[in-house]
N, C-alpha and C positions, 0 to 999 in steps of 0.2 A: 808471191804478191804481197804487198805491203798492206796488211789489213787495218793498220792503224787509222787509215783514212776513213774507214767505215765505223769508226768509234762515234756512238751517239751521245750527245752531250745535252742533257735536259735537266731541269731541276724537277725533282719528283715530290710532290706533296709540299709540305712545309719543312723548314730547317730543322724543327723539333720532331716532326712526324712524317719522315721521308718515304711516303707510300702514295701511289697515285692509281686511280681506277679509270679504265676507258671501256667505253662501249661502243664497238665498231660494226657499221653495217656497210652494205655495197655503195651507199651514198657518201660515205665518209672519204674525205681527201686522203687519209692515209690507209685506205682499203688494203692496197697492195703493200705488203711489207718487205721493204727494201732489206737487202742482206747487210746486216749490221751487228754490232755488239756493244755491250756495256758492262759496267762493273756491279750493277744491280741484279737481282733475282727477277726474273719475269715468269708470271704464271698466265697461261692462256687457256680459257674455257670456251669450247665450241658450243653455241647455242643452237645453230641451224647450219645445214650444208656440210661442206668438207673443206679442209684446209691442208694441202701438202705443205709441210714446213721442213726445211733443211736445217739440221742441227749439226754444225761443223760439216763433216762429209756424209752425214747420215740423213736420208730422206725419209720422213715420217708422215704417214697418210693418217690424218686425224679426222673424225666424224663427230656427230652430235654426242654431247656429254663427256667427250674426252677432255682432259684437263692436263695440259703440258707444262712441266716444270723445266725452266730454262736456267742453268747455273750461270754464275757470274763469268764474263769474258768469253762465252760460248758464241761462236758466230751463228746467226739464225736468220732466216727470211723465206718468203714463199708467196704465192698468188693464191687467195682464196677463191673457192668455187661456190657461188650461190650461198655464201657464207655470212652469218652473223656471229660475233664473238665478243667475249669479254677479256679484258687484260688488266692485270695488276703488276705494277712494277714497284719493287721496294728496295731500299737500301738496308742490307743486312747489319749494318753497324748500329742500327736501332735496338738491336738485341743484345749488343756487346756492352755489358756493364763491368764496372770496376770489381775486380776480384770475384768475378762470376765463374764458377766451374766449368760452365758450358762454353766459355770463350775460345778454348783450343779448337773445338770442333767448327765453330762459327768462322774463326780466323783461317782454318785450313780450307773452308769453302771459299773464302774471299781470296786466299792466295792460290786457288786451283790445285791444292794438294789432294783435294777430293772433288769428284764431280757427282752430283746427286743424279739418280736415274730420271729420265724425263717422264716416265710412266709411273710415278709414284702413286698416282690416283687409283691404281688398280688395287692398292691396299684400302680396303673399305673405311677403316677409321681415318685414314688420311683424307680420303675423298669427302667424308662427311665434314671434316674441319676446313678443307679448302672451300667447300660450298658455303660454310659459315662466314669465312673470310670475305667471300664476294657478296654475300647478303649484308654483312655489316658495312662494307664499303658503299654499297648502294644506298642503303637505308640510314646509315650513320645514327644509330640509337644512342641515347645517353651512356656514355662510358665505353663506346665502341672502340677507343684507342687501347683500352685495358684488354677487352675481349680479344681483338685482333692479335696483340702480342701474346696473349695466352695461347690461342690456337696455334701460333706459329711455333711456339716452344713445344706444344704437344706433338706437332707435325715432326719437328726435328728430333723429338726424343724417339718417335716410331722409326724414323729413317736410320737412327744410330742403332736401336734395338735389333732391327731387321736387316741391318747392313745394306740399305738401298742406295748404295753409291760405290763408285769405283775409285780405288786409290791411285794416286800419282798418274792420272791420265794426262798425256802429253797433249797439251792444247796450246797452240801458237808458241811454239819453243823459241822461236826467234825473238819474240816480244816479251817472254816471261821476265828476263832479266831487267828489261826497261820498266816493266810494270811492278816489280818488285822494288826497283829503286825510286819510282814515282811515289809509291805508297810511303817510303821513308820521308820524302819530301813533304807529303800531305801531313803525315804525322808529326813533322817537325813545326809545321805552320799551326796545327792544332795545339801543340804544346807551348809555342813561343810566340803566338800572334801578339801578345801584349807587349812584347819587347822589340826594340829595333831590329828588323831583319833586312838584309841586303839581297840584291840579286845574286851575288857571289857566295853568301851563306846558303842559299838554296841550291845554287850549281854545284857546290861542294858535296852536296848529299848524293848527287848522281855522278860525281867524279868526272865532271865535264866542263869545258870553258862556258862562259856566260852565252855567247852567241849559239852554240850547238845546243846547250841546255834549253835555252828560251825556244829554239825551234822544236825540239823534241817534246817539250812540256805543252807548247801550243798544240801539236799534232794530237796529243794524248788526251788533252782535257778541253780544247777549244778555247783556251784563255791563256794570255801571257801569264809567266810567274807572279807579276806584280799585280795583274788584274785579279788572279785568283785569290792572292793574299788580301787585296782590298775587298774583294767579294766576302771572304770568310769574316774579315773583320767587321764589315757592315752587318752581316747576319747576327754576329755576337751582339753588336750595338743595338740591333732591333729588339733582341731578347732583353737587354738591359734596360731599354727605354720602356719596355711593358712590364717588367717585373721588379724594377728598383725605383727609388726616388732619386737617384743620382742625377747631378746636374748634366746638361749636355757636355759641358766642358770636361767634366770628370770621366764621363763615358768615352769621350773622344780619347782622352789619355790612357784609360783603362784598355782601350781596344788597340793600342799601339800607335795611334795618330799623334804626332807632336805639334800639329798646326790646326786650330779650330776651323779656319776658313776652308782648309783643303778637306778636312773631315766632312763639312757640310756639303761641299761641292761633289765629293765622292758619294756621299748618302744620296743626294739628288740624282746623281747620274745612275745609280743602282735601282733606287726605288721610285723616282719620279716625284718625290715629295721631300720636304725638309724634315730633319729629325724632330723639330718641335711640333710640326703639323702630324707627323707619323704618330707620335705619342698621344697628341690631342685627339685625333680622329679615332685612333684604336680605344682609347678611354671611352669616348662617347658611344662607340658602337658596342 
């Protein structure tokens, strides 16, 4: 079976703080969790009832107060039973900093070289910090962004110390190579978004012709390569609009666009607002 079509593509939180909180009841349209996978970590806390969850080929019966940790790219889904649950989805890249000694462990998790045990909440210190993350995401006290990242580092520290993970677990072997190549493409975009990038440049990173590369990229991300490139550039532009005094023309050029009218058109398509109004509205608020 080709699991790529079950890839979930959603924007989590904000570009600079990619973490999202969900509170799910039986009245929610997404109450039943379709079998899917994504590149982010997902943490599910059962508030009431039961939730049989399938993780890859393993069926886990969860109950009140259980907290399930789902590693990147792990297939998961299930049908809750009279259940209310909370869910946090986060991009682990938010913890990867330049020259950070912790990066190797986090990248191993991203690249599925290690898979963290789903039941790490059984460690009392981890459970305490997981609950603190859920509390912070619900209440969002001043400085909660710092607190959440701190709790996550503590959790990962305990995971490494206690070896609460499995090494080299074979997950989605058929797709591993494609995922590894895709990450090279995304890293290339992250590094060179401000320079001219062609479809052929990106296809070369996966050693594919343009047509097949576009098909594979779309399957794995939900966007065409150029759509994703423009999306990334617009997100960078938004940050520049809010944090610098650069002119819109300069921001356009700094983000890899060589045509101001095309930049504005693309910005409006992504954000439903012009760059000028985006900067003004955000400044007022």
